[in-house]
C-alpha positions in Angstrom: -11.1 6.5 24.1 -9.2 9.8 24.8 -7.7 11.4 21.8 -6.0 14.6 20.8 -5.0 16.4 17.5 -1.2 16.4 16.8 0.8 18.0 14.1 3.3 15.9 12.1 5.6 16.8 9.2 6.7 15.1 6.0 9.5 16.9 4.3 8.7 20.0 6.3 5.0 19.9 5.2 2.7 19.8 8.2 -0.4 17.6 8.5 -2.8 16.9 11.4 -3.5 13.5 12.9 -5.9 12.4 15.7 -4.0 10.1 18.1 -5.0 7.9 21.0 -3.8 9.4 24.3 -4.8 6.5 26.6 -2.0 5.8 29.2 0.5 3.3 28.0 -1.0 3.4 24.5 0.9 5.5 22.0 0.3 3.2 19.0 -1.2 5.8 16.7 1.6 8.3 17.6 4.3 5.7 17.3 3.3 4.7 13.8 4.0 8.3 12.6 7.6 8.1 13.8 8.5 4.4 13.3 10.1 3.7 9.9 10.5 7.4 9.3 13.9 6.6 7.7 12.1 4.5 5.1 9.7 7.3 4.2 12.5 9.8 4.1 14.8 7.8 1.9 12.8 5.3 -0.1 9.2 6.6 -0.2 10.1 9.4 -2.6 6.6 10.5 -3.4 6.2 13.6 -5.5 3.2 15.8 -6.3 0.8 14.1 -8.7 1.8 10.6 -7.8 -0.7 7.9 -7.2 -0.4 5.8 -4.0 -1.8 2.4 -3.1 -1.2 1.7 0.7 -2.1 -1.9 1.6 -1.9 -2.4 5.4 -2.0 1.3 6.1 -2.2 1.2 9.9 -3.1 4.7 11.1 -2.1 6.2 7.7 1.5 7.3 8.1 2.4 6.5 4.5 -0.9 7.6 2.9 -1.0 10.8 4.9 2.6 11.6 4.1 1.8 11.2 0.4 -1.2 13.5 0.6 0.8 16.1 2.5 3.4 16.2 -0.2 0.8 16.6 -2.9 0.0 13.0 -4.1 -2.9 12.9 -6.6 -4.8 10.2 -4.6 -4.1 7.6 -2.0 -6.0 4.3 -1.8 -5.6 2.7 1.6 -6.6 -0.7 3.2 -6.8 -1.9 6.8 -8.8 -4.7 8.3 -8.5 -3.1 11.7 -11.8 -1.2 12.4 -10.3 1.2 15.0 -7.5 2.1 12.5 -10.1 2.9 9.8 -12.2 5.0 12.2 -9.1 7.0 13.4 -8.0 7.5 9.8 -11.4 9.0 8.9 -11.2 11.4 11.8 -7.7 12.4 10.9 -8.7 13.0 7.3 -11.4 15.4 8.5 -8.7 17.5 10.2 -6.9 18.3 6.9 -9.0 20.5 4.5 -9.4 19.0 1.0 -8.1 15.5 1.9 -11.6 13.8 1.9 -11.6 13.9 -1.9 -8.0 12.7 -2.3 -8.1 9.5 -0.3 -10.1 6.3 -0.2 -10.0 4.2 2.9 -11.1 0.6 2.6 -11.9 -1.5 5.6 -11.5 -4.8 3.8 -8.5 -6.9 2.9 -6.6 -7.8 -0.3 -5.6 -11.3 -1.3 -4.9 -13.4 -4.5 -8.6 -14.1 -5.0 -12.0 -12.8 -3.8 -13.7 -14.4 -0.8 -13.2 -14.6 3.0 -9.9 -15.0 4.9 -9.0 -15.7 8.5 -5.9 -13.7 9.5 -4.8 -16.0 12.3 -5.0 -19.2 10.3 -4.8 -17.9 6.8 -7.7 -20.2 6.0 -9.6 -19.0 2.8 -13.1 -19.7 1.6 -15.4 -18.3 -1.1 -18.1 -17.9 1.6 -18.1 -16.3 5.0 -17.0 -18.4 8.0 -16.5 -17.6 11.7 -13.5 -15.3 12.3 -13.1 -14.3 8.6 -13.1 -10.9 6.9 -13.9 -10.1 3.3 -11.0 -9.9 0.8 -10.7 -9.1 -2.9 -7.9 -8.6 -5.4 -6.1 -5.4 -6.2 -6.8 -6.2 -9.9 -10.6 -6.3 -9.2 -10.4 -3.0 -7.2 -8.5 -1.1 -9.8 -10.7 -2.4 -12.6 -13.6 -0.6 -11.0 -11.9 2.8 -10.7 -12.6 5.6 -13.1 -10.4 5.5 -16.1 -9.3 8.0 -18.8 -7.6 7.8 -22.1 -3.9 8.8 -22.6 -2.2 9.5 -25.8 0.5 6.9 -25.0 1.2 4.6 -22.1 4.3 4.7 -19.9 6.4 3.2 -22.7 5.2 5.3 -25.6 2.9 2.7 -27.0 -0.6 3.5 -28.3 -2.9 4.5 -25.5 -5.2 2.1 -23.7 -7.7 3.0 -20.9 -5.6 4.1 -18.0 -6.2 5.4 -14.6 -5.4 9.1 -14.3 -2.0 9.7 -12.7 0.2 12.7 -13.5 3.3 11.1 -11.9 4.6 7.8 -10.6 2.4 5.0 -9.2 3.4 3.5 -5.8 2.4 0.3 -4.2 3.3 -0.1 -0.5 2.4 -3.4 1.3 2.8 -4.1 5.0 0.5 -7.0 5.8 2.3 -9.2 8.4 3.3 -11.9 6.0 0.6 -11.8 3.3 2.6 -9.7 0.8 3.1 -12.5 -1.8 -0.6 -13.4 -1.8 -1.5 -9.7 -2.4 1.1 -9.4 -5.2 -0.3 -12.5 -6.9 -3.8 -10.8 -6.9 -2.3 -7.7 -8.5 -0.8 -9.1 -11.7 -2.7 -7.0 -14.2 -2.2 -3.9 -12.0 1.6 -4.6 -12.0 1.6 -5.1 -15.8 -0.5 -2.0 -16.5 1.0 0.5 -14.1 4.6 -0.7 -13.4 4.4 0.8 -9.9 7.4 1.5 -7.7 6.9 -1.2 -5.0 7.8 -0.8 -1.3 7.4 -4.1 0.6 7.8 -4.7 4.3 8.5 -8.4 4.4 8.0 -10.3 7.7 10.6 -13.0 7.7 9.9 -14.0 11.2 6.3 -14.8 10.3 6.9 -16.3 6.9 10.6 -17.4 6.5 11.7 -16.9 2.9 9.0 -14.3 2.1 11.5 -11.8 0.8 13.0 -14.2 -1.8 9.5 -15.6 -2.7 8.2 -12.1 -3.6 11.3 -11.3 -5.6 11.1 -14.6 -7.4 7.5 -14.1 -8.3 8.0 -10.6 -9.6 10.8 -11.9 -11.9 8.5 -14.5 -13.5 8.3 -13.6 -17.2 5.0 -12.5 -18.7 5.1 -15.5 -21.1 5.1 -17.8 -18.1 2.2 -16.1 -16.3 4.1 -13.5 -14.1 4.4 -9.7 -14.1 7.9 -9.7 -15.6 9.6 -7.3 -13.2 13.3 -6.5 -13.0 14.1 -5.7 -9.4 16.9 -3.1 -9.7 17.3 -2.2 -6.0 17.1 -4.2 -2.9 17.3 -2.4 0.5 17.3 -4.4 3.7 15.9 -2.5 6.6 14.7 -2.7 10.2 16.4 -4.0 13.3 15.3 -7.6 13.6 12.1 -8.8 12.0 11.5 -6.8 8.9 13.1 -6.1 5.6 12.1 -3.7 2.9 12.9 -3.7 -0.8 12.3 -1.2 -3.5 12.2 -2.4 -7.1 12.8 0.6 -9.3 12.8 1.2 -13.0 10.6 -1.8 -13.5 10.4 -2.8 -17.2 8.7 -5.6 -19.0 10.8 -8.7 -19.6 
């Protein structure tokens, strides 16, 4: 597969990416220009922020975050060529290898095996499936530190190191709700700013379903979010919303 190094910019900060240069195949290049308006207007990452990029593609969100000085980016893709290209791109940017973790597995509402085409789930492997776990399980295994207080000034509990805001971006072709449901403890502990790309053409009603679940009070088994901002975006098939200033109900 022919490739070449190209330079891209996020808020005037350059970073290097390896792209596929096969004739009639500009997918890796396209992903760094598509949705640029979302990254410029909604994905307001700042130095020291922590980013979780689920459905990362070739890394346009995760790499943009690293370029601007994010503390660490955790990325997921079940597409092996995407993962391989991401690792090659990371190697082109000095210091990035210690600031990003690329996972070649999927996330879901429980741990097991999932078929993308049929959405069939099983606790054991079956033909056409790939391994999935929950975001809660993943975060529980990360190194943790003690803070003096949590985000709301309450006595400290073990908390993952983050100097700034925590971001959760999900773009998984219709699996957004399942992933959120496997991230309840993460949502409760971190209160991340969430950026979802909902695929209404694949799962009609997914946008409202995600919002409804986020709003479920903690006393009723939900994360108790208050979605303060809803931003529709994209020409036909997608919409994006950004819940901000999320507080416990």
